[in-house]
C-alpha positions as CSV (number, residue, x, y, z in Angstrom):
1,M,-22.9,35.5,-1.5
2,I,-26.2,33.6,-1.4
3,P,-27.6,32.9,-4.8
4,P,-31.1,34.1,-5.7
5,R,-33.9,31.6,-5.0
6,G,-34.3,29.1,-7.8
7,K,-30.9,30.2,-9.3
8,I,-28.6,27.6,-7.6
9,S,-25.8,26.7,-10.0
10,P,-22.9,24.2,-9.7
11,Q,-20.5,26.9,-8.8
12,H,-22.6,27.8,-5.7
13,I,-22.4,24.3,-4.3
14,N,-19.8,23.4,-1.7
15,W,-19.1,20.0,-3.2
16,P,-17.0,18.5,-0.3
17,S,-19.7,19.4,2.2
18,I,-22.5,17.5,0.3
19,L,-20.5,14.3,-0.2
20,P,-21.4,11.5,2.3
21,T,-18.6,10.9,4.8
22,A,-18.0,7.4,3.4
23,V,-17.5,8.8,-0.1
24,K,-15.2,11.5,1.2
25,A,-13.0,8.8,2.8
26,E,-13.0,6.7,-0.3
27,T,-12.2,9.8,-2.4
28,V,-9.3,10.8,-0.2
29,S,-8.0,7.2,-0.4
30,F,-8.3,7.1,-4.2
31,L,-6.8,10.5,-4.8
32,S,-3.9,10.1,-2.4
33,S,-3.1,6.7,-3.8
34,T,-3.1,8.2,-7.3
35,A,-0.9,11.0,-6.1
36,R,1.6,8.6,-4.6
37,S,1.8,6.3,-7.6
38,T,2.0,8.9,-10.4
39,P,5.6,9.9,-9.9
40,W,6.7,6.4,-9.0
41,I,8.4,5.6,-12.3
42,F,10.1,9.0,-12.4
43,V,12.0,8.7,-9.2
44,P,14.8,6.5,-10.7
45,L,15.0,8.8,-13.7
46,L,15.4,11.9,-11.5
47,A,18.0,10.0,-9.4
48,K,20.1,9.3,-12.5
49,E,19.7,12.9,-13.7
50,V,21.2,14.2,-10.4
51,G,24.1,11.7,-10.6
52,A,23.0,8.8,-8.4
53,S,24.8,5.5,-8.8
54,D,23.0,2.2,-8.9
55,T,23.9,1.7,-5.2
56,E,22.6,5.2,-4.3
57,L,19.4,4.5,-6.3
58,G,18.8,1.4,-4.2
59,L,19.5,3.4,-1.0
60,I,17.0,6.1,-2.0
61,G,14.3,3.3,-2.4
62,T,15.3,1.7,0.9
63,V,15.1,5.1,2.8
64,F,11.7,5.7,1.4
65,G,10.4,2.3,2.6
66,F,12.0,2.8,6.0
67,S,10.5,6.2,6.5
68,I,7.0,4.7,5.8
69,F,7.8,2.0,8.3
70,I,8.5,4.5,11.0
71,S,5.6,6.8,10.2
72,S,2.9,4.1,9.8
73,Y,3.8,2.6,13.2
74,Y,4.0,5.9,15.1
75,F,1.0,7.7,13.7
76,G,-1.2,4.7,13.6
77,R,-0.6,4.3,17.3
78,L,-1.0,8.1,17.9
79,S,-4.4,8.0,16.2
80,D,-5.5,5.4,18.7
81,N,-4.5,7.8,21.5
82,I,-5.8,11.2,20.2
83,G,-8.1,10.6,17.2
84,R,-7.9,10.3,13.4
85,R,-9.1,13.4,11.6
86,K,-6.4,15.9,12.5
87,I,-3.6,13.4,11.9
88,L,-5.0,12.6,8.5
89,Q,-5.3,16.2,7.5
90,A,-1.7,16.8,8.7
91,G,-0.5,13.8,6.6
92,L,-2.2,15.0,3.5
93,L,-0.8,18.6,3.8
94,L,2.7,17.3,4.5
95,S,2.4,14.9,1.5
96,A,1.5,17.9,-0.8
97,A,4.5,19.8,0.4
98,T,7.1,17.0,0.4
99,F,6.2,15.7,-3.1
100,L,6.6,19.2,-4.5
101,L,9.9,19.6,-2.6
102,M,11.4,16.7,-4.6
103,L,11.6,19.2,-7.6
104,L,14.4,21.0,-5.6
105,A,16.6,17.9,-5.6
106,N,20.0,18.6,-7.2
107,S,22.1,15.8,-5.8
108,P,21.6,12.2,-4.7
109,L,21.9,13.3,-1.1
110,S,19.2,15.9,-1.4
111,L,16.9,13.5,-3.3
112,L,17.4,10.9,-0.6
113,F,16.5,13.5,2.1
114,F,13.3,14.7,0.2
115,R,12.4,11.1,-0.4
116,F,12.7,10.3,3.3
117,L,10.3,13.3,4.0
118,S,7.8,12.2,1.4
119,G,7.8,8.6,2.7
120,F,7.3,9.9,6.3
121,A,4.3,12.0,5.1
122,V,2.5,9.3,3.0
123,G,3.1,6.7,5.7
124,I,0.7,8.5,7.9
125,L,-2.2,8.0,5.6
126,P,-3.2,4.3,5.2
127,P,-3.4,3.2,8.9
128,V,-5.3,6.4,9.9
129,L,-7.7,6.2,7.0
130,I,-8.4,2.6,7.6
131,A,-9.0,3.2,11.3
132,Y,-11.3,6.2,10.5
133,V,-13.4,4.0,8.2
134,N,-13.5,1.2,10.8
135,D,-14.6,3.7,13.5
136,R,-17.6,4.5,11.3
137,K,-18.4,0.8,10.7
138,G,-17.6,1.1,7.0
139,K,-16.8,-1.7,4.6
140,L,-13.1,-2.1,4.8
141,G,-12.6,-4.3,1.8
142,K,-14.5,-2.0,-0.5
143,F,-12.7,1.0,1.0
144,A,-9.3,-0.6,0.4
145,S,-10.1,-1.3,-3.2
146,Y,-9.8,2.4,-4.0
147,Q,-6.2,2.3,-3.1
148,S,-5.6,-0.2,-5.9
149,L,-7.8,1.8,-8.3
150,G,-5.8,4.9,-7.5
151,W,-2.5,3.1,-8.1
152,A,-3.7,1.9,-11.5
153,L,-4.8,5.4,-12.5
154,G,-1.5,6.9,-11.2
155,T,0.7,4.6,-13.2
156,F,-1.4,5.3,-16.3
157,L,-1.3,9.1,-15.9
158,A,2.5,9.0,-15.5
159,G,2.8,8.0,-19.1
160,I,0.6,10.9,-20.2
161,L,2.3,13.5,-18.0
162,G,5.7,12.4,-19.4
163,T,8.1,14.3,-17.1
164,Y,8.9,14.1,-13.4
165,A,8.3,17.9,-13.0
166,K,4.7,17.5,-14.2
167,A,4.2,14.3,-12.2
168,F,5.4,15.7,-8.9
169,T,3.4,18.9,-9.4
170,F,0.3,16.9,-10.3
171,S,0.7,14.6,-7.2
172,S,1.1,17.6,-4.9
173,M,-2.2,19.1,-6.3
174,L,-4.0,15.8,-5.7
175,F,-2.8,15.7,-2.1
176,L,-3.9,19.3,-1.6
177,I,-7.4,18.4,-3.0
178,S,-7.5,15.5,-0.7
179,F,-6.6,17.7,2.2
180,L,-9.5,20.1,1.3
181,I,-11.9,17.2,1.3
182,A,-10.6,15.9,4.6
183,L,-11.3,19.2,6.2
184,K,-15.0,18.5,5.6
185,M,-14.9,14.9,7.0
186,D,-16.9,14.4,10.2
187,D,-15.3,13.3,13.5
188,T,-15.8,9.6,14.2
189,A,-17.3,8.1,17.3
190,F,-13.8,7.8,18.7
191,H,-12.9,6.1,22.0
192,P,-9.2,6.7,23.0
193,Q,-7.1,3.6,23.5
194,R,-4.0,4.0,25.6
195,V,-1.4,2.2,23.6
196,P,2.2,1.8,24.9
197,F,5.1,2.8,22.7
198,F,5.9,-0.9,22.2
199,P,2.6,-2.7,22.2
200,A,3.8,-6.2,22.7
201,H,0.2,-7.5,23.3
202,I,-0.9,-6.2,19.9
203,I,2.1,-7.7,18.2
204,K,1.5,-11.1,19.9
205,R,-2.2,-11.0,19.1
206,N,-1.6,-10.4,15.3
207,L,1.8,-12.0,14.8
208,G,0.5,-14.5,12.3
209,V,-0.9,-11.9,9.9
210,Y,2.2,-9.7,10.3
211,L,4.7,-12.5,9.7
212,G,2.6,-14.1,7.0
213,Y,2.2,-10.9,5.1
214,F,5.8,-10.0,5.4
215,S,6.9,-13.4,4.0
216,R,4.5,-13.1,1.0
217,H,5.3,-9.5,0.3
218,L,9.1,-10.0,0.7
219,G,8.8,-12.7,-2.0
220,A,6.9,-10.3,-4.3
221,Q,9.4,-7.4,-3.8
222,T,12.3,-9.7,-4.7
223,V,10.6,-10.2,-8.0
224,W,9.4,-6.6,-8.9
225,I,12.9,-5.1,-8.7
226,V,14.1,-7.2,-11.6
227,F,10.8,-8.2,-13.3
228,P,10.8,-5.5,-16.0
229,V,14.4,-6.3,-16.9
230,Y,13.6,-10.1,-17.0
231,L,10.6,-9.5,-19.3
232,S,12.7,-7.3,-21.6
233,T,15.2,-10.1,-22.0
234,L,12.3,-12.2,-23.2
235,G,11.4,-9.6,-25.9
236,I,8.4,-8.2,-24.1
237,S,8.0,-4.5,-24.9
238,A,7.6,-1.7,-22.3
239,A,4.0,-1.3,-23.3
240,G,3.5,-5.0,-22.7
241,V,5.0,-4.7,-19.2
242,G,2.7,-1.7,-18.5
243,I,-0.4,-3.8,-19.4
244,L,0.7,-6.5,-17.0
245,F,1.0,-4.2,-14.1
246,S,-2.2,-2.3,-15.0
247,I,-4.3,-5.5,-15.2
248,N,-3.0,-6.5,-11.8
249,S,-4.3,-3.3,-10.2
250,V,-7.7,-3.4,-11.9
251,I,-8.2,-7.0,-10.7
252,Q,-7.2,-6.0,-7.2
253,F,-10.0,-3.4,-7.2
254,V,-12.6,-5.9,-8.5
255,V,-11.6,-8.6,-5.9
256,M,-11.7,-6.1,-3.0
257,Q,-15.2,-4.9,-4.1
258,T,-16.6,-8.4,-4.2
259,T,-15.1,-10.3,-1.2
260,E,-16.5,-8.2,1.7
261,R,-18.6,-11.2,2.9
262,V,-15.9,-13.8,2.7
263,N,-14.5,-14.8,6.1
264,P,-11.1,-13.0,6.4
265,K,-9.6,-16.1,8.3
266,R,-10.0,-17.9,5.0
267,L,-9.4,-15.0,2.6
268,V,-5.9,-14.2,4.0
269,P,-4.3,-17.6,3.5
270,F,-6.2,-18.0,0.2
271,G,-4.5,-14.8,-1.0
272,F,-1.1,-16.1,0.0
273,L,-1.6,-19.4,-1.7
274,V,-2.8,-17.8,-4.9
275,A,0.4,-15.7,-4.9
276,S,2.5,-18.8,-4.6
277,L,0.6,-20.3,-7.6
278,A,1.0,-17.1,-9.6
279,F,4.7,-16.8,-9.0
280,F,5.2,-20.5,-10.0
281,I,3.3,-19.9,-13.2
282,M,5.6,-17.0,-14.1
283,F,8.7,-19.0,-13.0
284,T,7.8,-21.6,-15.7
285,A,6.3,-19.1,-18.2
286,T,7.6,-19.0,-21.8
287,T,4.9,-16.8,-23.4
288,Y,3.4,-13.4,-22.8
289,Y,0.0,-14.8,-22.1
290,Q,1.4,-17.1,-19.4
291,F,2.8,-14.0,-17.7
292,L,-0.6,-12.3,-18.1
293,A,-2.3,-15.2,-16.4
294,G,0.2,-15.0,-13.6
295,M,-0.2,-11.2,-13.1
296,M,-4.0,-11.6,-13.1
297,L,-3.6,-14.1,-10.2
298,I,-1.3,-11.7,-8.4
299,G,-4.2,-9.2,-8.6
300,V,-6.5,-11.8,-7.0
301,S,-3.8,-12.5,-4.4
302,W,-3.3,-9.0,-3.2
303,G,-7.0,-8.1,-3.3
304,S,-7.8,-11.1,-1.2
305,A,-4.8,-10.9,1.2
306,Y,-4.9,-7.1,1.8
307,S,-8.6,-6.7,2.2
308,G,-8.8,-9.9,4.3
309,S,-5.9,-8.7,6.5
310,I,-7.4,-5.4,7.5
311,R,-10.8,-6.9,8.1
312,Y,-9.1,-9.6,10.2
313,L,-7.4,-6.9,12.2
314,S,-10.7,-5.1,12.7
315,M,-12.2,-8.3,14.2
316,K,-9.4,-8.8,16.7
317,N,-8.4,-5.3,17.7
318,R,-9.9,-2.2,19.3
319,E,-6.6,-0.4,18.6
320,M,-7.2,-0.2,14.9
321,G,-4.8,2.5,14.1
322,T,-1.9,0.7,15.8
323,S,-2.7,-2.7,14.4
324,T,-3.1,-1.6,10.8
325,G,-0.1,0.7,11.2
326,M,2.0,-2.3,12.1
327,L,0.7,-4.1,9.1
328,Q,1.8,-1.2,6.9
329,S,5.1,-1.3,8.7
330,A,5.5,-5.0,7.9
331,I,4.8,-4.2,4.2
332,S,7.3,-1.4,4.3
333,L,10.0,-3.6,5.8
334,S,9.5,-6.1,2.9
335,N,9.6,-3.2,0.5
336,T,13.0,-2.3,2.0
337,A,14.6,-5.8,2.1
338,G,13.0,-7.3,-1.0
339,P,14.8,-5.3,-3.7
340,I,18.2,-6.0,-2.1
341,L,17.4,-9.7,-1.9
342,G,16.1,-9.9,-5.4
343,G,19.2,-8.2,-6.9
344,T,21.4,-10.5,-4.9
345,L,19.6,-13.7,-5.9
346,S,19.7,-12.7,-9.6
347,Q,23.4,-12.0,-9.4
348,I,24.4,-15.1,-7.5
349,T,22.3,-17.5,-9.7
350,G,22.9,-15.7,-13.0
351,T,19.2,-15.6,-13.8
352,Y,16.3,-13.2,-13.3
353,A,13.9,-16.1,-12.8
354,A,15.5,-17.0,-9.4
355,P,13.4,-14.4,-7.5
356,L,10.2,-16.0,-8.9
357,A,11.2,-19.3,-7.4
358,F,11.9,-17.7,-4.1
359,A,8.6,-15.8,-4.2
360,T,6.8,-19.1,-4.8
361,L,8.2,-20.5,-1.6
362,A,7.9,-17.3,0.4
363,S,4.2,-16.9,-0.4
364,F,3.4,-20.5,0.5
365,A,5.3,-20.0,3.7
366,G,3.2,-17.0,4.4
367,A,0.0,-19.1,4.2
368,V,1.5,-21.7,6.5
369,I,2.6,-19.1,9.1
370,F,-0.8,-17.5,9.2
371,L,-2.6,-20.8,9.6
372,V,-0.3,-22.1,12.3
373,F,-0.7,-18.9,14.4
374,E,-4.4,-18.9,13.8
375,R,-4.7,-22.5,15.0
376,R,-2.7,-21.7,18.1
377,G,-5.0,-18.7,18.8
378,E,-8.1,-20.9,18.5
379,R,-6.6,-23.4,20.9
380,A,-5.8,-20.7,23.4
381,D,-9.3,-19.3,23.1
382,V,-10.8,-22.7,24.1
383,A,-8.2,-23.7,26.7
384,P,-9.8,-24.3,30.1
385,T,-8.9,-21.8,32.8
386,S,-7.4,-22.9,36.1
387,G,-9.4,-22.7,39.3
């Protein structure tokens, strides 16, 4: 129904249609990140409620990370071959369905299965969204910041919602809203790239950032699995722990918004080195404010390294879906291996501080790896050709 002339009201406006395309992409990124993070703290609680052992709980987390690894790689590559928008829409719709399906879990095995499905669905989103924004010549650092802002809001809302049933339902609704917005997103100026199933040339071209990021994030994941327990042994309350993680996400957002003009070849190793410093500060910390300083630096680290990495990949690759999909896969692999390593280190050494020492070294190694490969690449670029 067309409203009478001069009588247009908010309910007559098709809001998704009037939003600029860049804002739509940022909104989808923000809402989907919020949706993914809101039920994060409830998954272990649900697992225990359906009778999962500690080993089964770890396996559920591992399967989730592994499914993201598969999905990010496959669909990032597929988006280079056939386009972005339809894959993005399918990923959002699948995410809405699979997060709601977790309410049906009544055993560790069923939860593991539904968690695999949800990981497979959400793994589609980051590489395809990043490639979509890159196709439109958008600011990748600014765009990536909305993922961090969404994560911060999601963890905050989890405390307000209070139950896993509300959290999963709320997440499903956010994914559905994101899907409706994505239906109104314009097609990009897309040029198909024929990418082989195993793109060795892309891996070789970007190996420094993939290995460097894996090393840094592996160190971080060894810490996060035991970090709340470690802080509790030092007398820090659950509210205090929540503040530490929230400030981390907020600083990530600020850093990504303000580093768009910084050369990514400098920003990536800077982020890795700041992470090494942050983990060392927390390894030696004895007061809450020292941990707060460390987590603020972690925010600087991730904001610099992640926004720098996706901008670095955009400089070196036409196959943006594949190259960023493989970055997400490297992150997912560290999410899979890190918790196992962190628990093992803590058990062998008898202290929860051991993962912090490992993360200090792993983050420093990440910077060295990136710089070594970058230097080799520069030498190859200037090497004289025969003939």
